[in-house]
DRENGUNU-961932 format. One record per residue (C-alpha): chain; x, y, z. Coordinates in Angstrom, 1 decimal. Layout:
DRENGUNU-961932
<mol=A; xx=X; yy=Y; zz=Z> .
...
END
This chain:
DRENGUNU-961932
<mol=A; xx=0.0; yy=0.1; zz=0.1> .
<mol=A; xx=1.4; yy=3.4; zz=-1.0> .
<mol=A; xx=1.5; yy=6.1; zz=1.4> .
<mol=A; xx=-0.4; yy=9.4; zz=0.5> .
<mol=A; xx=2.0; yy=11.8; zz=-1.1> .
<mol=A; xx=1.8; yy=15.1; zz=0.9> .
<mol=A; xx=2.5; yy=18.8; zz=-0.3> .
<mol=A; xx=3.8; yy=21.5; zz=2.0> .
<mol=A; xx=2.8; yy=24.9; zz=2.2> .
<mol=A; xx=4.3; yy=27.8; zz=4.6> .
<mol=A; xx=1.7; yy=30.6; zz=4.9> .
<mol=A; xx=2.7; yy=33.8; zz=6.8> .
<mol=A; xx=-0.1; yy=36.4; zz=8.1> .
<mol=A; xx=0.7; yy=39.9; zz=9.2> .
<mol=A; xx=-1.8; yy=41.3; zz=11.3> .
<mol=A; xx=-1.8; yy=45.1; zz=11.0> .
<mol=A; xx=-0.6; yy=47.5; zz=14.0> .
<mol=A; xx=-3.8; yy=49.2; zz=14.4> .
<mol=A; xx=-6.0; yy=49.5; zz=17.2> .
<mol=A; xx=-8.3; yy=46.4; zz=18.0> .
<mol=A; xx=-6.3; yy=44.6; zz=14.5> .
<mol=A; xx=-6.2; yy=41.4; zz=16.3> .
<mol=A; xx=-8.3; yy=39.0; zz=16.4> .
<mol=A; xx=-9.4; yy=35.8; zz=18.4> .
<mol=A; xx=-11.9; yy=34.3; zz=16.0> .
<mol=A; xx=-11.1; yy=31.1; zz=13.5> .
<mol=A; xx=-9.4; yy=31.8; zz=10.6> .
<mol=A; xx=-9.8; yy=29.9; zz=7.3> .
<mol=A; xx=-8.2; yy=30.0; zz=4.1> .
<mol=A; xx=-8.3; yy=28.3; zz=0.7> .
<mol=A; xx=-5.6; yy=28.5; zz=-2.3> .
<mol=A; xx=-6.8; yy=28.9; zz=-5.6> .
<mol=A; xx=-4.3; yy=27.2; zz=-8.3> .
<mol=A; xx=-4.0; yy=27.5; zz=-12.2> .
<mol=A; xx=-7.0; yy=25.7; zz=-14.0> .
<mol=A; xx=-9.3; yy=26.1; zz=-11.1> .
<mol=A; xx=-7.5; yy=23.8; zz=-8.9> .
<mol=A; xx=-8.5; yy=24.7; zz=-5.0> .
<mol=A; xx=-7.8; yy=23.1; zz=-2.0> .
<mol=A; xx=-10.4; yy=22.6; zz=1.0> .
<mol=A; xx=-10.2; yy=24.8; zz=3.5> .
<mol=A; xx=-7.5; yy=25.1; zz=5.8> .
<mol=A; xx=-7.9; yy=26.7; zz=9.5> .
<mol=A; xx=-4.9; yy=29.2; zz=10.6> .
<mol=A; xx=-4.2; yy=28.1; zz=14.2> .
<mol=A; xx=-1.3; yy=27.0; zz=16.4> .
<mol=A; xx=-2.4; yy=25.6; zz=19.5> .
<mol=A; xx=-1.8; yy=27.2; zz=22.9> .
<mol=A; xx=-0.6; yy=30.4; zz=21.2> .
<mol=A; xx=-2.3; yy=33.6; zz=20.8> .
<mol=A; xx=-2.3; yy=34.1; zz=16.7> .
<mol=A; xx=-3.5; yy=37.3; zz=15.1> .
<mol=A; xx=-2.2; yy=40.0; zz=17.4> .
<mol=A; xx=-2.1; yy=43.2; zz=16.3> .
<mol=A; xx=1.7; yy=43.8; zz=14.5> .
<mol=A; xx=2.5; yy=40.6; zz=14.7> .
<mol=A; xx=3.5; yy=37.8; zz=11.9> .
<mol=A; xx=1.8; yy=34.3; zz=12.2> .
<mol=A; xx=3.4; yy=31.0; zz=10.7> .
<mol=A; xx=1.6; yy=27.7; zz=9.8> .
<mol=A; xx=2.4; yy=25.3; zz=7.9> .
<mol=A; xx=-0.1; yy=23.3; zz=5.8> .
<mol=A; xx=0.0; yy=20.0; zz=4.3> .
<mol=A; xx=-2.1; yy=19.2; zz=1.1> .
<mol=A; xx=-2.6; yy=16.1; zz=-0.6> .
<mol=A; xx=-2.7; yy=17.8; zz=-3.8> .
<mol=A; xx=-0.2; yy=19.7; zz=-5.6> .
<mol=A; xx=-0.6; yy=23.6; zz=-6.4> .
<mol=A; xx=2.3; yy=24.3; zz=-8.7> .
<mol=A; xx=1.1; yy=28.1; zz=-8.7> .
<mol=A; xx=-0.9; yy=29.9; zz=-6.3> .
<mol=A; xx=-3.4; yy=32.5; zz=-8.1> .
<mol=A; xx=-5.6; yy=33.4; zz=-5.4> .
<mol=A; xx=-6.5; yy=33.0; zz=-1.7> .
<mol=A; xx=-10.1; yy=33.0; zz=-0.5> .
<mol=A; xx=-9.6; yy=34.2; zz=3.5> .
<mol=A; xx=-12.2; yy=34.5; zz=6.1> .
<mol=A; xx=-12.6; yy=34.6; zz=9.9> .
<mol=A; xx=-16.1; yy=33.4; zz=11.5> .
<mol=A; xx=-16.4; yy=36.0; zz=14.1> .
<mol=A; xx=-15.9; yy=33.7; zz=17.0> .
<mol=A; xx=-14.4; yy=35.1; zz=20.4> .
<mol=A; xx=-14.6; yy=38.4; zz=22.3> .
<mol=A; xx=-12.4; yy=40.4; zz=19.6> .
<mol=A; xx=-13.7; yy=39.0; zz=16.5> .
<mol=A; xx=-12.7; yy=42.2; zz=14.0> .
<mol=A; xx=-9.3; yy=41.9; zz=12.1> .
<mol=A; xx=-7.2; yy=43.6; zz=10.1> .
<mol=A; xx=-4.7; yy=42.1; zz=7.9> .
<mol=A; xx=-1.6; yy=43.6; zz=5.9> .
<mol=A; xx=-0.5; yy=40.7; zz=3.6> .
<mol=A; xx=-0.5; yy=36.8; zz=3.6> .
<mol=A; xx=2.4; yy=35.0; zz=2.3> .
<mol=A; xx=2.0; yy=31.5; zz=1.0> .
<mol=A; xx=5.7; yy=29.8; zz=0.1> .
<mol=A; xx=5.9; yy=26.0; zz=-1.7> .
<mol=A; xx=8.5; yy=24.7; zz=0.4> .
<mol=A; xx=9.2; yy=22.1; zz=-2.3> .
<mol=A; xx=10.0; yy=24.6; zz=-4.9> .
<mol=A; xx=10.6; yy=27.8; zz=-2.7> .
<mol=A; xx=8.1; yy=29.5; zz=-5.0> .
<mol=A; xx=6.7; yy=32.5; zz=-2.9> .
<mol=A; xx=3.2; yy=34.2; zz=-3.6> .
<mol=A; xx=2.0; yy=37.4; zz=-1.9> .
<mol=A; xx=-1.5; yy=38.6; zz=-1.4> .
<mol=A; xx=-1.9; yy=42.1; zz=-0.1> .
<mol=A; xx=-4.9; yy=42.8; zz=1.9> .
<mol=A; xx=-4.6; yy=46.1; zz=3.6> .
<mol=A; xx=-8.1; yy=45.9; zz=5.1> .
<mol=A; xx=-10.5; yy=44.8; zz=8.1> .
<mol=A; xx=-11.6; yy=41.1; zz=7.3> .
<mol=A; xx=-15.3; yy=41.1; zz=7.9> .
<mol=A; xx=-17.0; yy=38.3; zz=10.0> .
<mol=A; xx=-18.2; yy=35.1; zz=7.7> .
<mol=A; xx=-17.2; yy=37.1; zz=4.1> .
<mol=A; xx=-14.9; yy=35.4; zz=1.8> .
<mol=A; xx=-12.1; yy=37.6; zz=0.3> .
<mol=A; xx=-10.8; yy=36.4; zz=-2.9> .
<mol=A; xx=-7.2; yy=38.2; zz=-3.3> .
<mol=A; xx=-5.0; yy=37.6; zz=-6.5> .
<mol=A; xx=-1.3; yy=37.3; zz=-5.9> .
<mol=A; xx=0.1; yy=40.9; zz=-5.9> .
<mol=A; xx=-3.5; yy=42.1; zz=-6.1> .
<mol=A; xx=-2.8; yy=43.4; zz=-9.5> .
<mol=A; xx=-5.0; yy=44.1; zz=-11.9> .
<mol=A; xx=-7.3; yy=46.6; zz=-13.7> .
<mol=A; xx=-10.5; yy=47.6; zz=-12.0> .
<mol=A; xx=-12.6; yy=46.3; zz=-15.5> .
<mol=A; xx=-10.9; yy=43.2; zz=-15.3> .
<mol=A; xx=-11.4; yy=42.2; zz=-11.6> .
<mol=A; xx=-12.8; yy=38.6; zz=-11.5> .
<mol=A; xx=-13.9; yy=39.8; zz=-8.3> .
<mol=A; xx=-16.1; yy=42.6; zz=-9.1> .
<mol=A; xx=-18.8; yy=42.0; zz=-6.4> .
<mol=A; xx=-16.0; yy=42.3; zz=-3.8> .
<mol=A; xx=-14.5; yy=45.6; zz=-5.4> .
<mol=A; xx=-18.2; yy=47.1; zz=-5.4> .
<mol=A; xx=-18.8; yy=46.2; zz=-1.9> .
<mol=A; xx=-15.6; yy=47.6; zz=-0.4> .
<mol=A; xx=-16.2; yy=50.7; zz=-2.6> .
<mol=A; xx=-19.4; yy=51.2; zz=-1.3> .
<mol=A; xx=-18.1; yy=50.9; zz=2.2> .
<mol=A; xx=-16.0; yy=53.6; zz=1.3> .
<mol=A; xx=-18.8; yy=55.6; zz=-0.1> .
<mol=A; xx=-20.3; yy=55.7; zz=3.1> .
<mol=A; xx=-18.1; yy=56.0; zz=5.5> .
<mol=A; xx=-16.4; yy=59.2; zz=3.6> .
<mol=A; xx=-19.4; yy=61.1; zz=2.7> .
<mol=A; xx=-18.5; yy=64.7; zz=1.5> .
<mol=A; xx=-20.4; yy=67.8; zz=3.0> .
<mol=A; xx=-20.1; yy=71.6; zz=2.9> .
<mol=A; xx=-20.0; yy=73.0; zz=6.4> .
<mol=A; xx=-19.3; yy=76.6; zz=5.1> .
<mol=A; xx=-20.0; yy=78.2; zz=1.7> .
<mol=A; xx=-17.3; yy=78.8; zz=-0.2> .
<mol=A; xx=-14.6; yy=76.7; zz=2.0> .
<mol=A; xx=-13.3; yy=73.4; zz=1.2> .
<mol=A; xx=-15.7; yy=70.4; zz=1.1> .
<mol=A; xx=-14.9; yy=68.3; zz=4.2> .
<mol=A; xx=-15.7; yy=64.6; zz=5.3> .
<mol=A; xx=-18.7; yy=64.7; zz=7.4> .
<mol=A; xx=-17.7; yy=62.1; zz=9.8> .
<mol=A; xx=-14.4; yy=60.6; zz=11.2> .
<mol=A; xx=-14.0; yy=57.1; zz=11.3> .
<mol=A; xx=-10.2; yy=57.2; zz=12.2> .
END
């Protein structure tokens, strides 16, 4: 009987250095390869360690039975569990241990509870070519609501109505 072969992927996650950026929620990731391949959801957690604290870089070793030669995007989400569920992620880096190939996924955003964020390698594409246009539209609408402009004094520059920072 042949032993099943496994492939190792090192995942590093940089939690932002903002007030309240860390999370106690359960975090999961799916790797998407070329030709529509994708992994099963993987939980990012190290037992007996407080993962995803503000400003920290956490590392995880993921073993999969499938070989993804190139990771073109990731799907990342958190379930909102725990007292401090909000989470701000700077970036995720995935290294294929066998080849040393590195794939970087810049997020620089708050991760909503139970929303699956799809991020492309290096997050580079023109808005008109974005394969995840619904996600982009949702994020733009949030920005529109957050930064509503108002004229408080006639003749003065336009200002942001409320500050959320």
